[in-house]
PAFILO-476124 format. One line per 3 residues: number of its first residue (from 1); their letters; for each residue x, y, z of N, C-alpha, C, O, CB. Coordinates in nm, 2 decimals, decimal comma. Last residue first. Glycine has a CB too. Example, Ala and Ser with C-alpha at 12.3 -4.5 7.8 and 13.67 -1.06 7.14 Angstrom:
<sites>
2) SA) 1,28:-0,22:0,71:1,37:-0,11:0,71:1,29:0,00:0,79:1,34:0,11:0,80:1,41:-0,06:0,57  1,32:-0,57:0,78:1,23:-0,45:0,78:1,32:-0,33:0,78:1,42:-0,33:0,85:1,13:-0,45:0,90 $
</sites>
This chain:
<sites>
126) KQP) 0,41:0,09:2,82:0,38:0,06:2,96:0,24:0,11:2,99:0,19:0,10:3,10:0,47:0,13:3,05  0,48:-0,08:2,51:0,44:0,04:2,59:0,39:0,00:2,73:0,34:-0,11:2,75:0,32:0,11:2,51  0,77:-0,24:2,39:0,64:-0,26:2,45:0,60:-0,13:2,53:0,68:-0,08:2,61:0,64:-0,38:2,55 $
123) IPM) 0,90:-0,14:2,09:0,92:-0,13:2,24:0,78:-0,15:2,30:0,69:-0,07:2,26:0,98:0,01:2,28  1,02:-0,31:1,80:0,91:-0,24:1,87:0,94:-0,25:2,03:0,99:-0,35:2,08:0,78:-0,31:1,84  1,35:-0,25:1,68:1,25:-0,34:1,74:1,15:-0,27:1,81:1,18:-0,17:1,88:1,33:-0,44:1,83 $
120) QLS) 1,56:-0,11:1,58:1,44:-0,11:1,50:1,34:-0,21:1,55:1,26:-0,26:1,48:1,47:-0,13:1,36  1,76:-0,06:1,75:1,78:-0,18:1,67:1,65:-0,21:1,58:1,64:-0,31:1,52:1,80:-0,31:1,76  1,67:0,14:1,91:1,78:0,17:1,81:1,80:0,05:1,72:1,87:0,07:1,61:1,90:0,21:1,88 $
117) DII) 1,32:0,07:1,92:1,45:0,10:1,98:1,55:0,12:1,87:1,51:0,12:1,75:1,49:-0,01:2,08  1,00:0,23:1,86:1,10:0,13:1,83:1,23:0,17:1,91:1,24:0,28:1,95:1,13:0,12:1,68  0,85:0,41:2,01:0,78:0,30:1,94:0,87:0,19:1,90:0,84:0,07:1,91:0,70:0,35:1,82 $
114) GLE) 0,93:0,65:2,12:0,94:0,53:2,20:0,86:0,41:2,14:0,82:0,32:2,21:0,88:0,56:2,34  0,95:0,88:1,97:0,82:0,84:2,03:0,82:0,72:2,12:0,72:0,70:2,19:0,72:0,82:1,91  1,22:0,85:1,89:1,18:0,96:1,99:1,04:0,93:2,05:1,02:0,96:2,17:1,18:1,09:1,91 $
111) ILE) 1,19:0,64:1,71:1,27:0,62:1,83:1,23:0,72:1,94:1,21:0,69:2,05:1,42:0,62:1,80  1,03:0,76:1,52:0,98:0,65:1,58:1,05:0,62:1,71:1,00:0,58:1,81:0,98:0,52:1,49  1,22:0,96:1,44:1,09:1,00:1,50:1,03:0,88:1,57:0,97:0,90:1,68:0,99:1,05:1,39 $
108) SKS) 1,41:0,79:1,32:1,45:0,87:1,44:1,32:0,92:1,51:1,32:0,93:1,63:1,54:0,99:1,40  1,28:0,69:1,10:1,32:0,60:1,21:1,35:0,68:1,34:1,31:0,64:1,45:1,44:0,52:1,17  1,01:0,91:1,01:1,14:0,86:1,00:1,17:0,76:1,12:1,10:0,76:1,22:1,25:0,97:1,00 $
105) ISP) 0,72:0,91:0,80:0,78:0,93:0,94:0,92:0,86:0,93:0,93:0,76:0,86:0,68:0,86:1,05  0,50:1,09:0,57:0,61:0,99:0,61:0,65:1,01:0,75:0,63:1,12:0,81:0,72:0,99:0,50  0,33:1,23:0,37:0,29:1,15:0,49:0,39:1,04:0,52:0,36:0,93:0,50:0,15:1,09:0,47 $
102) RKN) 0,43:1,56:0,28:0,45:1,41:0,26:0,42:1,33:0,38:0,47:1,36:0,49:0,59:1,38:0,21  0,18:1,81:0,32:0,31:1,76:0,33:0,31:1,61:0,31:0,21:1,54:0,31:0,38:1,79:0,47  -0,06:1,94:0,36:-0,01:1,92:0,23:0,14:1,89:0,23:0,22:1,93:0,15:-0,03:2,05:0,15 $
99) NQI) -0,17:1,91:0,61:-0,09:2,03:0,58:-0,01:2,03:0,45:0,08:2,10:0,43:0,01:2,05:0,70  -0,29:1,67:0,59:-0,38:1,78:0,60:-0,30:1,91:0,58:-0,36:2,01:0,54:-0,45:1,79:0,74  -0,06:1,51:0,60:-0,14:1,51:0,48:-0,23:1,64:0,48:-0,24:1,70:0,38:-0,23:1,38:0,47 $
96) RRL) 0,02:1,56:0,86:0,11:1,60:0,75:0,03:1,60:0,62:0,05:1,69:0,54:0,23:1,50:0,74  -0,18:1,46:1,01:-0,16:1,60:1,02:-0,07:1,64:0,90:-0,09:1,75:0,84:-0,09:1,64:1,15  -0,15:1,18:0,94:-0,27:1,25:0,91:-0,25:1,40:0,91:-0,29:1,47:0,81:-0,39:1,21:1,00 $
93) MIE) 0,10:1,13:1,06:0,09:1,12:0,92:-0,04:1,19:0,87:-0,03:1,26:0,77:0,08:0,97:0,87  0,02:1,16:1,33:0,13:1,24:1,27:0,12:1,24:1,12:0,13:1,35:1,06:0,27:1,18:1,31  -0,18:0,97:1,35:-0,21:1,11:1,37:-0,10:1,20:1,31:-0,14:1,30:1,26:-0,24:1,14:1,52 $
90) GVQ) -0,03:0,73:1,32:-0,13:0,76:1,23:-0,17:0,91:1,23:-0,20:0,97:1,13:-0,26:0,68:1,26  0,14:0,74:1,55:0,20:0,75:1,41:0,09:0,79:1,31:0,12:0,87:1,22:0,27:0,62:1,37  -0,06:0,72:1,75:0,04:0,83:1,75:0,09:0,85:1,61:0,09:0,96:1,56:0,15:0,80:1,85 $
87) RAS) -0,19:0,48:1,68:-0,27:0,60:1,68:-0,17:0,72:1,67:-0,19:0,82:1,59:-0,36:0,62:1,80  0,01:0,29:1,74:-0,05:0,30:1,60:-0,12:0,44:1,58:-0,10:0,50:1,48:-0,14:0,19:1,57  0,03:0,33:2,01:0,14:0,36:1,92:0,10:0,37:1,78:0,15:0,46:1,71:0,25:0,25:1,94 $
84) EET) -0,23:0,25:2,10:-0,18:0,39:2,12:-0,06:0,42:2,03:-0,06:0,53:1,97:-0,15:0,41:2,26  -0,24:-0,02:2,04:-0,33:0,07:1,97:-0,28:0,22:1,98:-0,28:0,29:1,88:-0,48:0,06:2,02  0,08:-0,17:2,04:-0,03:-0,12:2,11:-0,12:-0,03:2,01:-0,07:0,02:1,91:0,00:-0,04:2,23 $
81) LFV) 0,27:-0,26:1,86:0,24:-0,35:1,97:0,11:-0,30:2,04:0,05:-0,38:2,11:0,35:-0,36:2,07  0,25:-0,26:1,51:0,25:-0,18:1,63:0,21:-0,27:1,74:0,11:-0,34:1,73:0,16:-0,05:1,61  0,45:-0,52:1,35:0,32:-0,45:1,38:0,34:-0,36:1,50:0,44:-0,38:1,57:0,20:-0,55:1,40 $
78) NKK) 0,73:-0,54:1,14:0,67:-0,55:1,27:0,55:-0,47:1,28:0,54:-0,36:1,23:0,77:-0,51:1,38  0,93:-0,63:0,93:0,78:-0,62:0,92:0,72:-0,64:1,05:0,66:-0,75:1,08:0,73:-0,72:0,81  1,22:-0,42:0,91:1,15:-0,54:0,96:1,00:-0,52:0,95:0,95:-0,40:0,95:1,19:-0,57:1,11 $
75) DIA) 1,30:-0,17:0,83:1,32:-0,28:0,74:1,24:-0,40:0,78:1,19:-0,48:0,70:1,47:-0,32:0,73  1,09:0,12:0,88:1,19:0,02:0,93:1,19:-0,10:0,83:1,09:-0,13:0,76:1,16:-0,03:1,08  0,88:0,28:0,79:1,02:0,33:0,80:1,13:0,24:0,85:1,24:0,27:0,86:1,02:0,46:0,88 $
72) PIR) 0,59:0,17:0,99:0,66:0,22:0,87:0,81:0,26:0,90:0,85:0,28:1,01:0,59:0,34:0,81  0,47:-0,12:1,12:0,54:0,00:1,16:0,62:0,05:1,03:0,70:-0,03:0,98:0,64:-0,02:1,28  0,17:-0,23:0,95:0,30:-0,25:1,02:0,37:-0,12:1,04:0,32:-0,02:0,99:0,39:-0,35:0,93 $
69) DQK) -0,04:-0,15:0,80:-0,06:-0,27:0,89:0,07:-0,31:0,96:0,08:-0,42:1,02:-0,12:-0,38:0,81  -0,19:0,11:0,68:-0,06:0,08:0,74:-0,07:-0,03:0,84:-0,12:-0,01:0,96:0,00:0,21:0,81  -0,33:0,22:0,41:-0,35:0,12:0,50:-0,21:0,08:0,56:-0,13:0,02:0,48:-0,43:-0,01:0,44 $
66) ITP) -0,46:0,51:0,27:-0,33:0,45:0,33:-0,37:0,35:0,43:-0,44:0,38:0,53:-0,24:0,56:0,39  -0,72:0,53:0,19:-0,61:0,58:0,10:-0,48:0,52:0,14:-0,40:0,48:0,06:-0,60:0,73:0,10  -1,06:0,46:0,20:-0,93:0,42:0,25:-0,82:0,46:0,14:-0,83:0,42:0,03:-0,92:0,28:0,28 $
63) KGN) -1,30:0,71:0,18:-1,23:0,61:0,10:-1,09:0,58:0,15:-1,01:0,67:0,16:-1,23:0,65:-0,05  -1,40:0,92:0,33:-1,45:0,79:0,36:-1,38:0,68:0,28:-1,42:0,56:0,30:-1,59:0,79:0,33  -1,24:1,14:0,24:-1,38:1,14:0,22:-1,44:0,99:0,23:-1,52:0,95:0,15:-1,41:1,19:0,08 $
60) MSI) -0,97:0,93:0,28:-1,01:1,06:0,22:-1,15:1,05:0,18:-1,19:0,97:0,10:-0,92:1,10:0,10  -0,81:0,77:0,56:-0,91:0,77:0,45:-0,94:0,92:0,41:-0,93:1,01:0,48:-1,05:0,71:0,50  -0,58:0,56:0,69:-0,61:0,70:0,67:-0,70:0,70:0,54:-0,67:0,64:0,44:-0,48:0,78:0,64 $
57) IFG) -0,56:0,31:0,94:-0,60:0,34:0,80:-0,63:0,49:0,79:-0,70:0,55:0,88:-0,73:0,26:0,76  -0,32:0,12:1,12:-0,41:0,23:1,11:-0,45:0,24:0,96:-0,37:0,20:0,87:-0,36:0,36:1,16  -0,25:-0,15:1,36:-0,22:-0,07:1,24:-0,32:0,05:1,24:-0,39:0,07:1,33:-0,21:-0,15:1,11 $
54) WGN) -0,14:-0,39:1,60:-0,22:-0,28:1,55:-0,17:-0,22:1,43:-0,05:-0,23:1,40:-0,24:-0,18:1,66  -0,12:-0,75:1,67:-0,09:-0,61:1,70:-0,19:-0,51:1,64:-0,31:-0,54:1,62:0,04:-0,57:1,65  -0,16:-1,01:1,57:-0,07:-0,99:1,68:-0,04:-0,84:1,71:0,07:-0,81:1,77:0,06:-1,06:1,65 $
51) DVQ) -0,30:-0,90:1,28:-0,24:-1,02:1,34:-0,14:-0,98:1,45:-0,04:-0,91:1,41:-0,18:-1,11:1,24  -0,46:-0,59:1,37:-0,40:-0,68:1,27:-0,35:-0,80:1,35:-0,35:-0,80:1,47:-0,29:-0,61:1,18  -0,71:-0,35:1,43:-0,63:-0,47:1,48:-0,59:-0,55:1,36:-0,66:-0,57:1,26:-0,72:-0,55:1,58 $
48) MTE) -0,67:0,00:1,36:-0,73:-0,13:1,33:-0,64:-0,24:1,39:-0,52:-0,23:1,40:-0,74:-0,16:1,17  -0,76:0,34:1,39:-0,67:0,23:1,42:-0,75:0,10:1,38:-0,87:0,10:1,37:-0,63:0,23:1,57  -0,82:0,60:1,15:-0,87:0,51:1,25:-0,77:0,39:1,27:-0,71:0,35:1,17:-1,01:0,46:1,22 $
45) MTW) -0,85:0,92:1,03:-0,76:0,81:1,06:-0,83:0,73:1,17:-0,89:0,78:1,26:-0,62:0,87:1,11  -0,95:1,13:0,75:-0,97:1,07:0,88:-0,87:0,96:0,90:-0,81:0,91:0,81:-1,12:1,02:0,90  -1,01:1,42:0,56:-0,92:1,32:0,59:-0,95:1,26:0,73:-0,97:1,34:0,83:-0,77:1,36:0,58 $
42) ELK) -1,20:1,56:0,32:-1,20:1,53:0,47:-1,12:1,40:0,49:-1,15:1,29:0,44:-1,35:1,50:0,51  -1,19:1,82:0,10:-1,13:1,69:0,13:-1,14:1,67:0,28:-1,09:1,75:0,36:-0,99:1,68:0,08  -1,46:1,97:-0,05:-1,37:1,97:0,06:-1,32:1,83:0,09:-1,40:1,74:0,09:-1,44:2,03:0,19 $
39) ISQ) -1,56:2,16:-0,30:-1,53:2,02:-0,28:-1,42:2,01:-0,17:-1,31:2,05:-0,19:-1,49:1,94:-0,41  -1,55:2,43:-0,35:-1,65:2,38:-0,25:-1,63:2,23:-0,22:-1,68:2,18:-0,12:-1,79:2,41:-0,30  -1,36:2,46:-0,54:-1,33:2,51:-0,41:-1,42:2,46:-0,30:-1,39:2,44:-0,19:-1,33:2,66:-0,40 $
36) ETK) -1,50:2,36:-0,76:-1,38:2,30:-0,72:-1,34:2,34:-0,57:-1,30:2,25:-0,50:-1,26:2,33:-0,81  -1,70:2,56:-0,78:-1,73:2,42:-0,75:-1,61:2,34:-0,70:-1,63:2,27:-0,60:-1,79:2,35:-0,88  -1,54:2,78:-0,85:-1,62:2,78:-0,72:-1,66:2,64:-0,68:-1,66:2,61:-0,57:-1,75:2,87:-0,74 $
33) RAQ) -1,45:2,70:-1,10:-1,35:2,73:-0,99:-1,42:2,72:-0,85:-1,37:2,67:-0,76:-1,29:2,86:-1,01  -1,68:2,68:-1,24:-1,60:2,56:-1,22:-1,51:2,58:-1,11:-1,49:2,49:-1,02:-1,53:2,52:-1,35  -1,75:2,95:-1,25:-1,84:2,86:-1,18:-1,77:2,72:-1,15:-1,78:2,67:-1,04:-1,96:2,83:-1,27 $
30) EMK) -1,54:3,05:-1,40:-1,56:3,10:-1,26:-1,65:3,00:-1,18:-1,62:2,97:-1,07:-1,62:3,24:-1,26  -1,59:2,92:-1,64:-1,47:2,89:-1,57:-1,48:2,94:-1,42:-1,43:2,86:-1,33:-1,35:2,96:-1,64  -1,84:3,04:-1,71:-1,83:2,90:-1,69:-1,70:2,86:-1,61:-1,71:2,77:-1,53:-1,83:2,83:-1,83 $
27) KSQ) -1,76:3,31:-1,74:-1,86:3,27:-1,63:-1,85:3,12:-1,61:-1,86:3,08:-1,49:-2,00:3,31:-1,68  -1,59:3,28:-1,96:-1,54:3,33:-1,83:-1,63:3,29:-1,72:-1,58:3,25:-1,61:-1,52:3,48:-1,84  -1,76:3,18:-2,15:-1,65:3,10:-2,11:-1,60:3,15:-1,97:-1,57:3,06:-1,89:-1,54:3,09:-2,21 $
24) FIL) -1,92:3,42:-2,18:-1,98:3,29:-2,14:-1,87:3,19:-2,09:-1,90:3,13:-1,98:-2,05:3,22:-2,26  -1,73:3,60:-2,27:-1,81:3,63:-2,14:-1,86:3,49:-2,09:-1,86:3,46:-1,97:-1,92:3,73:-2,16  -1,66:3,48:-2,51:-1,56:3,50:-2,41:-1,63:3,53:-2,27:-1,58:3,47:-2,17:-1,47:3,63:-2,44 $
21) IAI) -1,90:3,49:-2,65:-1,84:3,36:-2,62:-1,74:3,38:-2,51:-1,74:3,29:-2,42:-1,77:3,31:-2,75  -1,93:3,77:-2,67:-2,03:3,69:-2,60:-1,98:3,56:-2,56:-2,00:3,51:-2,45:-2,16:3,67:-2,69  -1,71:3,84:-2,83:-1,72:3,89:-2,69:-1,82:3,81:-2,61:-1,80:3,78:-2,49:-1,77:4,04:-2,69 $
18) IAM) -1,78:3,70:-3,06:-1,66:3,67:-2,99:-1,66:3,72:-2,85:-1,63:3,64:-2,75:-1,53:3,73:-3,06  -2,01:3,85:-3,13:-2,02:3,70:-3,11:-1,90:3,66:-3,03:-1,91:3,58:-2,93:-2,03:3,62:-3,24  -1,90:4,10:-3,18:-2,00:4,08:-3,07:-2,01:3,93:-3,03:-2,03:3,90:-2,92:-2,14:4,14:-3,11 $
15) IVV) -1,74:4,04:-3,40:-1,68:4,09:-3,27:-1,77:4,07:-3,16:-1,73:4,03:-3,05:-1,64:4,24:-3,29  -1,94:3,97:-3,59:-1,84:3,87:-3,55:-1,77:3,91:-3,42:-1,75:3,83:-3,33:-1,73:3,86:-3,66  -2,08:4,21:-3,60:-2,15:4,09:-3,56:-2,05:3,99:-3,51:-2,07:3,92:-3,41:-2,24:4,03:-3,68 $
12) SLG) -1,88:4,38:-3,70:-1,94:4,41:-3,57:-2,01:4,28:-3,52:-2,00:4,26:-3,40:-2,05:4,52:-3,59  -1,83:4,27:-3,95:-1,73:4,27:-3,85:-1,78:4,29:-3,71:-1,74:4,23:-3,61:-1,62:4,37:-3,88  -2,08:4,32:-4,07:-2,03:4,19:-4,06:-1,93:4,17:-3,95:-1,93:4,08:-3,87:-1,98:4,14:-4,19 $
9) IFV) -2,08:4,60:-4,07:-2,19:4,53:-4,00:-2,14:4,38:-3,97:-2,16:4,33:-3,87:-2,32:4,53:-4,08  -1,85:4,65:-4,24:-1,86:4,70:-4,10:-1,96:4,62:-4,02:-1,93:4,58:-3,90:-1,89:4,85:-4,10  -1,94:4,53:-4,47:-1,82:4,48:-4,41:-1,82:4,52:-4,26:-1,79:4,44:-4,17:-1,69:4,53:-4,48 $
6) LKN) -2,16:4,69:-4,53:-2,18:4,55:-4,51:-2,06:4,49:-4,44:-2,08:4,41:-4,35:-2,20:4,48:-4,65  -2,03:4,94:-4,56:-2,13:4,92:-4,45:-2,15:4,78:-4,43:-2,16:4,74:-4,31:-2,26:4,99:-4,49  -1,88:4,89:-4,79:-1,81:4,93:-4,66:-1,91:4,91:-4,54:-1,87:4,86:-4,44:-1,76:5,07:-4,66 $
3) KNM) -2,07:4,86:-5,00:-1,98:4,75:-4,95:-1,92:4,77:-4,82:-1,90:4,68:-4,74:-1,87:4,72:-5,06  -2,38:5,02:-4,93:-2,25:5,00:-5,00:-2,17:4,89:-4,93:-2,21:4,84:-4,82:-2,18:5,13:-5,00  -2,72:4,93:-4,98:-2,61:4,95:-4,89:-2,48:4,93:-4,97:-2,46:4,85:-5,06:-2,61:4,86:-4,77 $
</sites>
């Protein structure tokens, strides 16, 4: 065989090997993408009793992620006075997480919900 044929055969083998590697990597990446999509995040929220009141826990796939044992967004360390008020705030934060938003709540939202008054004191629920 002449030198040109050997070079051509050698280049052909190298190119075919590169193509085979690229196809293999492409399939591997597609499989990883499918696996990543199949992992579903399941967020849950449950209320909990704390000293003299209520709080809530938000979990991801059963693992506690946020433990809120007092009313958020206020300077004072007050617990929720009722389970229902803890549930309301927990559900708002849970929905925000599920919608890929920041899980926060403002003082004005807490006032609108009737959980605190304008002095940031918890309001007893009726």
